[in-house]
C-alpha positions in Angstrom: -121.2 112.8 197.3 -121.1 116.2 197.8 -123.5 117.2 200.6 -126.2 119.5 200.2 -125.7 121.9 202.3 -122.6 123.0 200.2 -125.1 123.8 197.6 -126.9 125.6 199.8 -124.3 128.0 200.9 -123.2 128.7 197.4 -126.6 129.9 196.7 -126.7 131.8 199.5 -124.1 133.3 198.5 -125.3 134.0 194.8 -127.9 136.3 197.2 -125.7 137.6 199.5 -122.2 138.1 197.6 -120.3 140.7 199.9 -117.5 139.8 202.3 -119.5 140.9 205.6 -121.9 137.8 204.6 -119.3 135.6 204.6 -117.3 136.2 207.2 -120.4 136.4 208.9 -121.0 132.3 207.6 -116.7 132.1 207.5 -118.4 128.1 209.6 -120.3 127.1 206.8 -118.0 128.0 204.3 -115.5 125.5 206.5 -117.8 122.8 205.7 -117.7 123.5 202.2 -114.6 123.2 202.2 -113.7 120.0 203.9 -117.1 118.8 202.0 -115.1 119.3 198.2 -112.0 118.0 199.5 -113.3 114.6 200.6 -114.8 114.8 197.5 -111.7 115.3 195.4 -109.9 112.4 197.1 -112.5 110.0 196.0 -112.3 111.0 192.9 -108.6 111.0 192.4 -108.9 107.3 193.4 -112.1 106.2 191.6 -110.1 108.1 188.8 -106.5 106.6 189.4 -108.6 102.6 188.9 -108.6 103.6 185.7 -106.3 106.4 184.7 -102.2 106.1 185.2 -101.6 109.0 184.3 -104.0 110.7 187.6 -102.8 107.9 189.7 -99.3 109.0 188.5 -99.5 112.1 188.9 -99.6 112.3 192.6 -102.1 114.9 192.5 -103.5 117.1 195.8 -106.8 117.7 196.2 -106.1 120.5 197.7 -104.7 122.0 194.5 -107.4 120.4 192.3 -110.1 122.7 193.1 -110.2 126.3 193.2 -110.3 129.3 195.1 -113.5 131.3 196.0 -112.5 134.6 195.9 -112.2 136.6 192.9 -110.0 138.3 190.8 -111.6 142.1 190.9 -108.7 143.3 189.3 -110.0 143.5 185.4 -113.6 142.9 186.5 -116.6 145.6 186.1 -118.3 142.7 188.0 -117.7 143.9 191.9 -118.7 140.8 193.9 -116.0 139.5 196.3 -116.5 135.4 195.1 -117.4 132.8 192.7 -120.6 131.4 193.2 -119.4 127.5 191.7 -116.7 125.4 192.3 -114.7 123.2 190.1 -112.1 120.1 190.3 -109.7 119.9 187.8 -107.8 116.4 187.9 -105.4 116.5 185.3 -101.7 114.9 185.6 -100.3 118.2 184.5 -101.8 120.4 187.6 -104.6 122.8 187.3 -103.6 124.7 184.2 -101.4 121.6 182.7 -102.6 121.7 178.9 -103.2 118.5 178.8 -106.3 116.2 178.9 -108.1 116.6 182.2 -111.4 115.9 183.7 -113.6 118.6 185.6 -116.8 118.8 187.6 -118.1 121.7 188.0 -120.7 122.8 191.3 -122.9 124.7 191.1 -126.2 126.0 193.5 -128.6 124.7 190.1 -126.2 123.8 187.4 -124.0 121.4 187.4 -122.1 119.4 185.5 -118.8 116.7 184.4 -116.5 117.0 182.3 -113.6 116.4 180.0 -110.9 118.0 178.0 -107.8 119.8 176.9 -107.9 123.6 177.8 -106.2 125.7 175.5 -103.7 123.7 173.3 -100.9 124.6 170.9 -101.3 124.5 168.0 -100.0 121.3 167.1 -101.7 120.2 169.9 -105.4 121.2 168.5 -104.4 120.1 165.5 -103.5 116.0 166.5 -106.8 116.0 168.7 -108.7 117.9 165.5 -107.3 114.4 163.5 -107.8 112.2 166.0 -111.1 113.2 165.7 
């Protein structure tokens, strides 16, 4: 289970999204990062119990979590940090084009889901046919 201090950190970051504030709160971010790693490791273990594709993929918890720094190169929004995290459990890695489990963690908008991101046309046809 995600710790309430992780959600509080994300809420505080939403209101103080500056490098200065983040640097002043590095210890809190260290706690958040560890909390997410522990959660992701537990998720991998539990999902592996019923999904053999995840079990044999040997996923690294660290690589299943998004980073907190935003890519500002093409954005008008200059805030330096994301105010949410997501965890992707995908047998092909975080950016793989196969079905995956998704956990979105945000202070006031957390949810779970799954699906296929950006499938190729043939994959999309097969998915639609299956549905």
